[in-house]
PDB file with SEQRES, HELIX, SHEET and CRYST1 records, atoms N, CA, C and O in Angstrom:
SEQRES   1 A   80  MET GLN SER LYS ARG GLY GLY VAL GLY ILE LYS VAL LYS          
SEQRES   2 A   80  PRO LEU ILE GLU GLU ILE THR PRO GLU THR THR THR LEU          
SEQRES   3 A   80  ARG ASN ARG VAL PHE GLU TYR LEU ALA ASN HIS PRO ASP          
SEQRES   4 A   80  GLY THR LYS MET THR GLU LEU GLU GLN GLU PHE SER VAL          
SEQRES   5 A   80  ALA ARG ILE GLN MET ALA LYS LEU LEU LYS ASP LEU ALA          
SEQRES   6 A   80  ASP GLU ASN LYS VAL ALA LYS ARG ASN SER LEU TYR PHE          
SEQRES   7 A   80  ALA ILE                                                      
HELIX    1 AA1 GLN A    2  ARG A    5  1                                   4    
HELIX    2 AA2 PRO A   21  ALA A   35  1                                  15    
HELIX    3 AA3 MET A   43  PHE A   50  1                                   8    
HELIX    4 AA4 ARG A   54  ASP A   66  1                                  13    
SHEET    1 AA1 2 VAL A  70  ARG A  73  0                                        
SHEET    2 AA1 2 LEU A  76  ALA A  79 -1                                        
CRYST1    1.000    1.000    1.000  90.00  90.00  90.00 P 1           1          
ATOM      1  N   MET A   1     120.490  71.362  75.924  1.00  0.00           N  
ATOM      2  CA  MET A   1     119.942  70.169  76.516  1.00  0.00           C  
ATOM      3  C   MET A   1     118.850  69.570  75.634  1.00  0.00           C  
ATOM      4  O   MET A   1     118.788  68.355  75.444  1.00  0.00           O  
ATOM      5  N   GLN A   2     117.987  70.439  75.097  1.00  0.00           N  
ATOM      6  CA  GLN A   2     116.912  69.938  74.243  1.00  0.00           C  
ATOM      7  C   GLN A   2     117.466  69.229  73.014  1.00  0.00           C  
ATOM      8  O   GLN A   2     116.894  68.242  72.552  1.00  0.00           O  
ATOM      9  N   SER A   3     118.595  69.737  72.479  1.00  0.00           N  
ATOM     10  CA  SER A   3     119.137  69.119  71.271  1.00  0.00           C  
ATOM     11  C   SER A   3     119.643  67.711  71.564  1.00  0.00           C  
ATOM     12  O   SER A   3     119.582  66.849  70.688  1.00  0.00           O  
ATOM     13  N   LYS A   4     120.136  67.456  72.760  1.00  0.00           N  
ATOM     14  CA  LYS A   4     120.598  66.126  73.126  1.00  0.00           C  
ATOM     15  C   LYS A   4     119.436  65.150  73.238  1.00  0.00           C  
ATOM     16  O   LYS A   4     119.587  63.964  72.947  1.00  0.00           O  
ATOM     17  N   ARG A   5     118.284  65.643  73.657  1.00  0.00           N  
ATOM     18  CA  ARG A   5     117.103  64.784  73.789  1.00  0.00           C  
ATOM     19  C   ARG A   5     116.332  64.663  72.486  1.00  0.00           C  
ATOM     20  O   ARG A   5     115.440  63.825  72.358  1.00  0.00           O  
ATOM     21  N   GLY A   6     116.673  65.491  71.536  1.00  0.00           N  
ATOM     22  CA  GLY A   6     115.984  65.428  70.256  1.00  0.00           C  
ATOM     23  C   GLY A   6     114.665  66.174  70.247  1.00  0.00           C  
ATOM     24  O   GLY A   6     113.905  66.079  69.283  1.00  0.00           O  
ATOM     25  N   GLY A   7     114.386  66.904  71.293  1.00  0.00           N  
ATOM     26  CA  GLY A   7     113.133  67.658  71.386  1.00  0.00           C  
ATOM     27  C   GLY A   7     113.291  69.062  70.845  1.00  0.00           C  
ATOM     28  O   GLY A   7     114.390  69.522  70.536  1.00  0.00           O  
ATOM     29  N   VAL A   8     112.179  69.708  70.747  1.00  0.00           N  
ATOM     30  CA  VAL A   8     112.167  71.083  70.275  1.00  0.00           C  
ATOM     31  C   VAL A   8     111.979  71.979  71.491  1.00  0.00           C  
ATOM     32  O   VAL A   8     111.100  71.734  72.317  1.00  0.00           O  
ATOM     33  N   GLY A   9     112.798  73.013  71.600  1.00  0.00           N  
ATOM     34  CA  GLY A   9     112.672  73.951  72.712  1.00  0.00           C  
ATOM     35  C   GLY A   9     111.421  74.800  72.575  1.00  0.00           C  
ATOM     36  O   GLY A   9     111.069  75.223  71.474  1.00  0.00           O  
ATOM     37  N   ILE A  10     110.768  75.042  73.660  1.00  0.00           N  
ATOM     38  CA  ILE A  10     109.568  75.870  73.665  1.00  0.00           C  
ATOM     39  C   ILE A  10     109.881  77.141  74.432  1.00  0.00           C  
ATOM     40  O   ILE A  10     110.368  77.094  75.562  1.00  0.00           O  
ATOM     41  N   LYS A  11     109.600  78.261  73.818  1.00  0.00           N  
ATOM     42  CA  LYS A  11     109.787  79.536  74.487  1.00  0.00           C  
ATOM     43  C   LYS A  11     108.473  79.929  75.144  1.00  0.00           C  
ATOM     44  O   LYS A  11     107.411  79.885  74.523  1.00  0.00           O  
ATOM     45  N   VAL A  12     108.565  80.312  76.402  1.00  0.00           N  
ATOM     46  CA  VAL A  12     107.393  80.704  77.164  1.00  0.00           C  
ATOM     47  C   VAL A  12     107.475  82.187  77.458  1.00  0.00           C  
ATOM     48  O   VAL A  12     108.498  82.680  77.933  1.00  0.00           O  
ATOM     49  N   LYS A  13     106.394  82.898  77.174  1.00  0.00           N  
ATOM     50  CA  LYS A  13     106.352  84.323  77.472  1.00  0.00           C  
ATOM     51  C   LYS A  13     106.169  84.510  78.968  1.00  0.00           C  
ATOM     52  O   LYS A  13     105.441  83.747  79.603  1.00  0.00           O  
ATOM     53  N   PRO A  14     106.816  85.506  79.532  1.00  0.00           N  
ATOM     54  CA  PRO A  14     106.558  85.799  80.943  1.00  0.00           C  
ATOM     55  C   PRO A  14     105.127  86.296  81.119  1.00  0.00           C  
ATOM     56  O   PRO A  14     104.563  86.941  80.236  1.00  0.00           O  
ATOM     57  N   LEU A  15     104.559  85.984  82.269  1.00  0.00           N  
ATOM     58  CA  LEU A  15     103.196  86.396  82.558  1.00  0.00           C  
ATOM     59  C   LEU A  15     103.180  87.888  82.851  1.00  0.00           C  
ATOM     60  O   LEU A  15     103.811  88.347  83.804  1.00  0.00           O  
ATOM     61  N   ILE A  16     102.472  88.630  82.046  1.00  0.00           N  
ATOM     62  CA  ILE A  16     102.326  90.067  82.257  1.00  0.00           C  
ATOM     63  C   ILE A  16     100.845  90.339  82.418  1.00  0.00           C  
ATOM     64  O   ILE A  16     100.048  90.112  81.508  1.00  0.00           O  
ATOM     65  N   GLU A  17     100.495  90.829  83.595  1.00  0.00           N  
ATOM     66  CA  GLU A  17      99.096  91.116  83.856  1.00  0.00           C  
ATOM     67  C   GLU A  17      98.789  92.530  83.387  1.00  0.00           C  
ATOM     68  O   GLU A  17      99.481  93.481  83.751  1.00  0.00           O  
ATOM     69  N   GLU A  18      97.757  92.657  82.586  1.00  0.00           N  
ATOM     70  CA  GLU A  18      97.367  93.971  82.097  1.00  0.00           C  
ATOM     71  C   GLU A  18      96.738  94.779  83.209  1.00  0.00           C  
ATOM     72  O   GLU A  18      96.021  94.244  84.055  1.00  0.00           O  
ATOM     73  N   ILE A  19      97.007  96.054  83.200  1.00  0.00           N  
ATOM     74  CA  ILE A  19      96.336  96.948  84.130  1.00  0.00           C  
ATOM     75  C   ILE A  19      95.080  97.436  83.435  1.00  0.00           C  
ATOM     76  O   ILE A  19      95.137  98.154  82.437  1.00  0.00           O  
ATOM     77  N   THR A  20      93.954  97.034  83.980  1.00  0.00           N  
ATOM     78  CA  THR A  20      92.666  97.408  83.411  1.00  0.00           C  
ATOM     79  C   THR A  20      91.986  98.406  84.339  1.00  0.00           C  
ATOM     80  O   THR A  20      92.408  98.572  85.483  1.00  0.00           O  
ATOM     81  N   PRO A  21      90.954  99.063  83.866  1.00  0.00           N  
ATOM     82  CA  PRO A  21      90.207  99.958  84.765  1.00  0.00           C  
ATOM     83  C   PRO A  21      89.654  99.212  85.989  1.00  0.00           C  
ATOM     84  O   PRO A  21      89.559  99.778  87.078  1.00  0.00           O  
ATOM     85  N   GLU A  22      89.292  97.936  85.798  1.00  0.00           N  
ATOM     86  CA  GLU A  22      88.758  97.151  86.910  1.00  0.00           C  
ATOM     87  C   GLU A  22      89.825  96.902  87.979  1.00  0.00           C  
ATOM     88  O   GLU A  22      89.548  97.019  89.173  1.00  0.00           O  
ATOM     89  N   THR A  23      91.053  96.556  87.548  1.00  0.00           N  
ATOM     90  CA  THR A  23      92.108  96.302  88.527  1.00  0.00           C  
ATOM     91  C   THR A  23      92.527  97.598  89.215  1.00  0.00           C  
ATOM     92  O   THR A  23      92.846  97.592  90.403  1.00  0.00           O  
ATOM     93  N   THR A  24      92.529  98.697  88.486  1.00  0.00           N  
ATOM     94  CA  THR A  24      92.856  99.989  89.088  1.00  0.00           C  
ATOM     95  C   THR A  24      91.809 100.366  90.122  1.00  0.00           C  
ATOM     96  O   THR A  24      92.152 100.844  91.203  1.00  0.00           O  
ATOM     97  N   THR A  25      90.544 100.159  89.806  1.00  0.00           N  
ATOM     98  CA  THR A  25      89.465 100.450  90.744  1.00  0.00           C  
ATOM     99  C   THR A  25      89.591  99.584  91.987  1.00  0.00           C  
ATOM    100  O   THR A  25      89.437 100.079  93.104  1.00  0.00           O  
ATOM    101  N   LEU A  26      89.868  98.300  91.808  1.00  0.00           N  
ATOM    102  CA  LEU A  26      90.018  97.395  92.946  1.00  0.00           C  
ATOM    103  C   LEU A  26      91.197  97.830  93.811  1.00  0.00           C  
ATOM    104  O   LEU A  26      91.084  97.854  95.037  1.00  0.00           O  
ATOM    105  N   ARG A  27      92.313  98.170  93.199  1.00  0.00           N  
ATOM    106  CA  ARG A  27      93.493  98.631  93.953  1.00  0.00           C  
ATOM    107  C   ARG A  27      93.147  99.865  94.779  1.00  0.00           C  
ATOM    108  O   ARG A  27      93.531  99.963  95.945  1.00  0.00           O  
ATOM    109  N   ASN A  28      92.427 100.800  94.181  1.00  0.00           N  
ATOM    110  CA  ASN A  28      92.042 102.018  94.892  1.00  0.00           C  
ATOM    111  C   ASN A  28      91.090 101.700  96.048  1.00  0.00           C  
ATOM    112  O   ASN A  28      91.211 102.271  97.132  1.00  0.00           O  
ATOM    113  N   ARG A  29      90.154 100.798  95.812  1.00  0.00           N  
ATOM    114  CA  ARG A  29      89.200 100.426  96.862  1.00  0.00           C  
ATOM    115  C   ARG A  29      89.904  99.727  98.017  1.00  0.00           C  
ATOM    116  O   ARG A  29      89.590  99.984  99.179  1.00  0.00           O  
ATOM    117  N   VAL A  30      90.852  98.848  97.712  1.00  0.00           N  
ATOM    118  CA  VAL A  30      91.598  98.142  98.764  1.00  0.00           C  
ATOM    119  C   VAL A  30      92.434  99.138  99.554  1.00  0.00           C  
ATOM    120  O   VAL A  30      92.471  99.080 100.783  1.00  0.00           O  
ATOM    121  N   PHE A  31      93.106 100.050  98.860  1.00  0.00           N  
ATOM    122  CA  PHE A  31      93.912 101.051  99.557  1.00  0.00           C  
ATOM    123  C   PHE A  31      93.031 101.913 100.464  1.00  0.00           C  
ATOM    124  O   PHE A  31      93.401 102.191 101.604  1.00  0.00           O  
ATOM    125  N   GLU A  32      91.891 102.327  99.974  1.00  0.00           N  
ATOM    126  CA  GLU A  32      90.964 103.145 100.766  1.00  0.00           C  
ATOM    127  C   GLU A  32      90.465 102.357 101.991  1.00  0.00           C  
ATOM    128  O   GLU A  32      90.357 102.903 103.089  1.00  0.00           O  
ATOM    129  N   TYR A  33      90.168 101.084 101.784  1.00  0.00           N  
ATOM    130  CA  TYR A  33      89.723 100.231 102.886  1.00  0.00           C  
ATOM    131  C   TYR A  33      90.808 100.165 103.963  1.00  0.00           C  
ATOM    132  O   TYR A  33      90.517 100.306 105.151  1.00  0.00           O  
ATOM    133  N   LEU A  34      92.051  99.951 103.548  1.00  0.00           N  
ATOM    134  CA  LEU A  34      93.154  99.885 104.507  1.00  0.00           C  
ATOM    135  C   LEU A  34      93.354 101.226 105.211  1.00  0.00           C  
ATOM    136  O   LEU A  34      93.648 101.259 106.406  1.00  0.00           O  
ATOM    137  N   ALA A  35      93.198 102.315 104.490  1.00  0.00           N  
ATOM    138  CA  ALA A  35      93.343 103.643 105.093  1.00  0.00           C  
ATOM    139  C   ALA A  35      92.272 103.880 106.152  1.00  0.00           C  
ATOM    140  O   ALA A  35      92.509 104.599 107.123  1.00  0.00           O  
ATOM    141  N   ASN A  36      91.107 103.285 105.975  1.00  0.00           N  
ATOM    142  CA  ASN A  36      90.010 103.430 106.932  1.00  0.00           C  
ATOM    143  C   ASN A  36      90.083 102.435 108.083  1.00  0.00           C  
ATOM    144  O   ASN A  36      89.223 102.449 108.963  1.00  0.00           O  
ATOM    145  N   HIS A  37      91.088 101.580 108.088  1.00  0.00           N  
ATOM    146  CA  HIS A  37      91.293 100.593 109.148  1.00  0.00           C  
ATOM    147  C   HIS A  37      92.720 100.735 109.683  1.00  0.00           C  
ATOM    148  O   HIS A  37      93.586  99.913 109.383  1.00  0.00           O  
ATOM    149  N   PRO A  38      92.956 101.781 110.475  1.00  0.00           N  
ATOM    150  CA  PRO A  38      94.325 102.074 110.927  1.00  0.00           C  
ATOM    151  C   PRO A  38      94.936 100.998 111.828  1.00  0.00           C  
ATOM    152  O   PRO A  38      96.153 100.978 112.017  1.00  0.00           O  
ATOM    153  N   ASP A  39      94.116 100.106 112.387  1.00  0.00           N  
ATOM    154  CA  ASP A  39      94.646  99.028 113.225  1.00  0.00           C  
ATOM    155  C   ASP A  39      95.131  97.837 112.406  1.00  0.00           C  
ATOM    156  O   ASP A  39      95.607  96.848 112.962  1.00  0.00           O  
ATOM    157  N   GLY A  40      95.009  97.934 111.083  1.00  0.00           N  
ATOM    158  CA  GLY A  40      95.466  96.857 110.202  1.00  0.00           C  
ATOM    159  C   GLY A  40      94.361  95.893 109.849  1.00  0.00           C  
ATOM    160  O   GLY A  40      93.338  95.816 110.530  1.00  0.00           O  
ATOM    161  N   THR A  41      94.576  95.161 108.782  1.00  0.00           N  
ATOM    162  CA  THR A  41      93.597  94.205 108.263  1.00  0.00           C  
ATOM    163  C   THR A  41      94.320  92.969 107.765  1.00  0.00           C  
ATOM    164  O   THR A  41      95.373  93.064 107.133  1.00  0.00           O  
ATOM    165  N   LYS A  42      93.751  91.815 108.051  1.00  0.00           N  
ATOM    166  CA  LYS A  42      94.318  90.558 107.551  1.00  0.00           C  
ATOM    167  C   LYS A  42      93.901  90.348 106.100  1.00  0.00           C  
ATOM    168  O   LYS A  42      92.875  90.853 105.643  1.00  0.00           O  
ATOM    169  N   MET A  43      94.721  89.594 105.402  1.00  0.00           N  
ATOM    170  CA  MET A  43      94.412  89.310 104.000  1.00  0.00           C  
ATOM    171  C   MET A  43      93.070  88.592 103.866  1.00  0.00           C  
ATOM    172  O   MET A  43      92.318  88.857 102.928  1.00  0.00           O  
ATOM    173  N   THR A  44      92.767  87.693 104.787  1.00  0.00           N  
ATOM    174  CA  THR A  44      91.496  86.963 104.705  1.00  0.00           C  
ATOM    175  C   THR A  44      90.303  87.915 104.770  1.00  0.00           C  
ATOM    176  O   THR A  44      89.294  87.694 104.101  1.00  0.00           O  
ATOM    177  N   GLU A  45      90.416  88.969 105.571  1.00  0.00           N  
ATOM    178  CA  GLU A  45      89.341  89.968 105.637  1.00  0.00           C  
ATOM    179  C   GLU A  45      89.186  90.678 104.295  1.00  0.00           C  
ATOM    180  O   GLU A  45      88.071  90.917 103.831  1.00  0.00           O  
ATOM    181  N   LEU A  46      90.314  91.009 103.682  1.00  0.00           N  
ATOM    182  CA  LEU A  46      90.275  91.681 102.381  1.00  0.00           C  
ATOM    183  C   LEU A  46      89.680  90.770 101.306  1.00  0.00           C  
ATOM    184  O   LEU A  46      88.894  91.216 100.471  1.00  0.00           O  
ATOM    185  N   GLU A  47      90.059  89.496 101.335  1.00  0.00           N  
ATOM    186  CA  GLU A  47      89.508  88.535 100.369  1.00  0.00           C  
ATOM    187  C   GLU A  47      87.991  88.485 100.474  1.00  0.00           C  
ATOM    188  O   GLU A  47      87.287  88.515  99.464  1.00  0.00           O  
ATOM    189  N   GLN A  48      87.498  88.410 101.694  1.00  0.00           N  
ATOM    190  CA  GLN A  48      86.052  88.315 101.913  1.00  0.00           C  
ATOM    191  C   GLN A  48      85.354  89.617 101.550  1.00  0.00           C  
ATOM    192  O   GLN A  48      84.302  89.606 100.911  1.00  0.00           O  
ATOM    193  N   GLU A  49      85.938  90.732 101.957  1.00  0.00           N  
ATOM    194  CA  GLU A  49      85.330  92.038 101.701  1.00  0.00           C  
ATOM    195  C   GLU A  49      85.166  92.313 100.208  1.00  0.00           C  
ATOM    196  O   GLU A  49      84.152  92.864  99.779  1.00  0.00           O  
ATOM    197  N   PHE A  50      86.169  91.926  99.422  1.00  0.00           N  
ATOM    198  CA  PHE A  50      86.164  92.248  97.994  1.00  0.00           C  
ATOM    199  C   PHE A  50      85.870  91.045  97.100  1.00  0.00           C  
ATOM    200  O   PHE A  50      85.906  91.155  95.875  1.00  0.00           O  
ATOM    201  N   SER A  51      85.577  89.894  97.716  1.00  0.00           N  
ATOM    202  CA  SER A  51      85.259  88.666  96.961  1.00  0.00           C  
ATOM    203  C   SER A  51      86.321  88.377  95.902  1.00  0.00           C  
ATOM    204  O   SER A  51      86.021  88.183  94.724  1.00  0.00           O  
ATOM    205  N   VAL A  52      87.570  88.355  96.364  1.00  0.00           N  
ATOM    206  CA  VAL A  52      88.706  88.148  95.470  1.00  0.00           C  
ATOM    207  C   VAL A  52      89.487  86.932  95.956  1.00  0.00           C  
ATOM    208  O   VAL A  52      89.630  86.722  97.161  1.00  0.00           O  
ATOM    209  N   ALA A  53      89.985  86.143  95.035  1.00  0.00           N  
ATOM    210  CA  ALA A  53      90.796  84.972  95.367  1.00  0.00           C  
ATOM    211  C   ALA A  53      92.088  85.404  96.046  1.00  0.00           C  
ATOM    212  O   ALA A  53      92.603  86.494  95.793  1.00  0.00           O  
ATOM    213  N   ARG A  54      92.601  84.543  96.907  1.00  0.00           N  
ATOM    214  CA  ARG A  54      93.817  84.838  97.679  1.00  0.00           C  
ATOM    215  C   ARG A  54      94.984  85.226  96.766  1.00  0.00           C  
ATOM    216  O   ARG A  54      95.692  86.190  97.057  1.00  0.00           O  
ATOM    217  N   ILE A  55      95.191  84.507  95.688  1.00  0.00           N  
ATOM    218  CA  ILE A  55      96.331  84.778  94.809  1.00  0.00           C  
ATOM    219  C   ILE A  55      96.224  86.174  94.198  1.00  0.00           C  
ATOM    220  O   ILE A  55      97.226  86.879  94.073  1.00  0.00           O  
ATOM    221  N   GLN A  56      95.017  86.567  93.819  1.00  0.00           N  
ATOM    222  CA  GLN A  56      94.819  87.899  93.238  1.00  0.00           C  
ATOM    223  C   GLN A  56      95.027  88.978  94.294  1.00  0.00           C  
ATOM    224  O   GLN A  56      95.643  90.007  94.016  1.00  0.00           O  
ATOM    225  N   MET A  57      94.517  88.752  95.508  1.00  0.00           N  
ATOM    226  CA  MET A  57      94.696  89.739  96.573  1.00  0.00           C  
ATOM    227  C   MET A  57      96.167  89.847  96.967  1.00  0.00           C  
ATOM    228  O   MET A  57      96.664  90.944  97.221  1.00  0.00           O  
ATOM    229  N   ALA A  58      96.859  88.717  97.018  1.00  0.00           N  
ATOM    230  CA  ALA A  58      98.282  88.734  97.362  1.00  0.00           C  
ATOM    231  C   ALA A  58      99.072  89.539  96.329  1.00  0.00           C  
ATOM    232  O   ALA A  58      99.951  90.318  96.695  1.00  0.00           O  
ATOM    233  N   LYS A  59      98.769  89.358  95.057  1.00  0.00           N  
ATOM    234  CA  LYS A  59      99.442  90.105  93.981  1.00  0.00           C  
ATOM    235  C   LYS A  59      99.150  91.592  94.110  1.00  0.00           C  
ATOM    236  O   LYS A  59     100.051  92.420  93.982  1.00  0.00           O  
ATOM    237  N   LEU A  60      97.903  91.925  94.360  1.00  0.00           N  
ATOM    238  CA  LEU A  60      97.507  93.316  94.490  1.00  0.00           C  
ATOM    239  C   LEU A  60      98.226  93.972  95.676  1.00  0.00           C  
ATOM    240  O   LEU A  60      98.729  95.089  95.554  1.00  0.00           O  
ATOM    241  N   LEU A  61      98.276  93.277  96.825  1.00  0.00           N  
ATOM    242  CA  LEU A  61      98.950  93.816  98.005  1.00  0.00           C  
ATOM    243  C   LEU A  61     100.453  93.943  97.779  1.00  0.00           C  
ATOM    244  O   LEU A  61     101.074  94.896  98.250  1.00  0.00           O  
ATOM    245  N   LYS A  62     101.034  92.995  97.065  1.00  0.00           N  
ATOM    246  CA  LYS A  62     102.462  93.080  96.757  1.00  0.00           C  
ATOM    247  C   LYS A  62     102.746  94.294  95.883  1.00  0.00           C  
ATOM    248  O   LYS A  62     103.712  95.021  96.113  1.00  0.00           O  
ATOM    249  N   ASP A  63     101.905  94.508  94.887  1.00  0.00           N  
ATOM    250  CA  ASP A  63     102.079  95.672  94.007  1.00  0.00           C  
ATOM    251  C   ASP A  63     101.971  96.970  94.800  1.00  0.00           C  
ATOM    252  O   ASP A  63     102.770  97.885  94.601  1.00  0.00           O  
ATOM    253  N   LEU A  64     100.986  97.056  95.702  1.00  0.00           N  
ATOM    254  CA  LEU A  64     100.823  98.252  96.521  1.00  0.00           C  
ATOM    255  C   LEU A  64     102.019  98.430  97.457  1.00  0.00           C  
ATOM    256  O   LEU A  64     102.456  99.555  97.699  1.00  0.00           O  
ATOM    257  N   ALA A  65     102.545  97.333  97.980  1.00  0.00           N  
ATOM    258  CA  ALA A  65     103.722  97.405  98.850  1.00  0.00           C  
ATOM    259  C   ALA A  65     104.943  97.862  98.052  1.00  0.00           C  
ATOM    260  O   ALA A  65     105.752  98.646  98.550  1.00  0.00           O  
ATOM    261  N   ASP A  66     105.080  97.373  96.811  1.00  0.00           N  
ATOM    262  CA  ASP A  66     106.197  97.784  95.953  1.00  0.00           C  
ATOM    263  C   ASP A  66     106.144  99.283  95.642  1.00  0.00           C  
ATOM    264  O   ASP A  66     107.172  99.912  95.392  1.00  0.00           O  
ATOM    265  N   GLU A  67     104.928  99.844  95.664  1.00  0.00           N  
ATOM    266  CA  GLU A  67     104.741 101.273  95.412  1.00  0.00           C  
ATOM    267  C   GLU A  67     104.799 102.082  96.713  1.00  0.00           C  
ATOM    268  O   GLU A  67     104.531 103.283  96.719  1.00  0.00           O  
ATOM    269  N   ASN A  68     105.149 101.412  97.806  1.00  0.00           N  
ATOM    270  CA  ASN A  68     105.224 102.048  99.133  1.00  0.00           C  
ATOM    271  C   ASN A  68     103.902 102.663  99.574  1.00  0.00           C  
ATOM    272  O   ASN A  68     103.881 103.717 100.210  1.00  0.00           O  
ATOM    273  N   LYS A  69     102.805 102.002  99.235  1.00  0.00           N  
ATOM    274  CA  LYS A  69     101.483 102.453  99.653  1.00  0.00           C  
ATOM    275  C   LYS A  69     100.927 101.588 100.778  1.00  0.00           C  
ATOM    276  O   LYS A  69     100.039 102.006 101.521  1.00  0.00           O  
ATOM    277  N   VAL A  70     101.467 100.370 100.890  1.00  0.00           N  
ATOM    278  CA  VAL A  70     100.984  99.407 101.882  1.00  0.00           C  
ATOM    279  C   VAL A  70     102.185  98.763 102.559  1.00  0.00           C  
ATOM    280  O   VAL A  70     103.215  98.512 101.934  1.00  0.00           O  
ATOM    281  N   ALA A  71     102.026  98.500 103.854  1.00  0.00           N  
ATOM    282  CA  ALA A  71     103.065  97.793 104.603  1.00  0.00           C  
ATOM    283  C   ALA A  71     102.423  96.605 105.314  1.00  0.00           C  
ATOM    284  O   ALA A  71     101.248  96.642 105.682  1.00  0.00           O  
ATOM    285  N   LYS A  72     103.222  95.546 105.500  1.00  0.00           N  
ATOM    286  CA  LYS A  72     102.751  94.371 106.224  1.00  0.00           C  
ATOM    287  C   LYS A  72     103.563  94.240 107.503  1.00  0.00           C  
ATOM    288  O   LYS A  72     104.793  94.235 107.475  1.00  0.00           O  
ATOM    289  N   ARG A  73     102.864  94.135 108.616  1.00  0.00           N  
ATOM    290  CA  ARG A  73     103.494  93.902 109.912  1.00  0.00           C  
ATOM    291  C   ARG A  73     102.805  92.704 110.529  1.00  0.00           C  
ATOM    292  O   ARG A  73     101.592  92.699 110.739  1.00  0.00           O  
ATOM    293  N   ASN A  74     103.608  91.685 110.817  1.00  0.00           N  
ATOM    294  CA  ASN A  74     103.084  90.387 111.266  1.00  0.00           C  
ATOM    295  C   ASN A  74     102.116  89.893 110.199  1.00  0.00           C  
ATOM    296  O   ASN A  74     102.541  89.684 109.063  1.00  0.00           O  
ATOM    297  N   SER A  75     100.859  89.700 110.502  1.00  0.00           N  
ATOM    298  CA  SER A  75      99.931  89.224 109.474  1.00  0.00           C  
ATOM    299  C   SER A  75      98.925  90.304 109.091  1.00  0.00           C  
ATOM    300  O   SER A  75      97.893  90.007 108.489  1.00  0.00           O  
ATOM    301  N   LEU A  76      99.223  91.558 109.439  1.00  0.00           N  
ATOM    302  CA  LEU A  76      98.303  92.649 109.154  1.00  0.00           C  
ATOM    303  C   LEU A  76      98.869  93.584 108.090  1.00  0.00           C  
ATOM    304  O   LEU A  76     100.077  93.810 108.010  1.00  0.00           O  
ATOM    305  N   TYR A  77      97.969  94.117 107.281  1.00  0.00           N  
ATOM    306  CA  TYR A  77      98.321  95.073 106.233  1.00  0.00           C  
ATOM    307  C   TYR A  77      97.830  96.463 106.635  1.00  0.00           C  
ATOM    308  O   TYR A  77      96.738  96.617 107.183  1.00  0.00           O  
ATOM    309  N   PHE A  78      98.652  97.466 106.353  1.00  0.00           N  
ATOM    310  CA  PHE A  78      98.355  98.851 106.711  1.00  0.00           C  
ATOM    311  C   PHE A  78      98.593  99.748 105.508  1.00  0.00           C  
ATOM    312  O   PHE A  78      99.501  99.502 104.713  1.00  0.00           O  
ATOM    313  N   ALA A  79      97.772 100.796 105.372  1.00  0.00           N  
ATOM    314  CA  ALA A  79      98.057 101.842 104.378  1.00  0.00           C  
ATOM    315  C   ALA A  79      99.151 102.727 104.955  1.00  0.00           C  
ATOM    316  O   ALA A  79      99.160 103.018 106.151  1.00  0.00           O  
ATOM    317  N   ILE A  80     100.065 103.149 104.105  1.00  0.00           N  
ATOM    318  CA  ILE A  80     101.150 104.023 104.556  1.00  0.00           C  
ATOM    319  C   ILE A  80     100.804 105.451 104.188  1.00  0.00           C  
ATOM    320  O   ILE A  80     101.577 106.366 104.471  1.00  0.00           O  
TER     321      ILE A  80                                                      
END                                                                             
């Protein structure tokens, strides 16, 4: 398609987030917080508690869910 338009194709690298000691610490703190709140916690509470943007908290919770450490039921998150 680019050749028909006369443009040059641009290759974009996929976004890969590095795992740093800071992100590992935050993940552990969030998991511990959820473990200490067996009735569940909303994402907004986690954002406020850890002063983290929604997008970053959502990514962190998704990663923990992918590792079967966190589950979401309705709008609440639980440690498994």
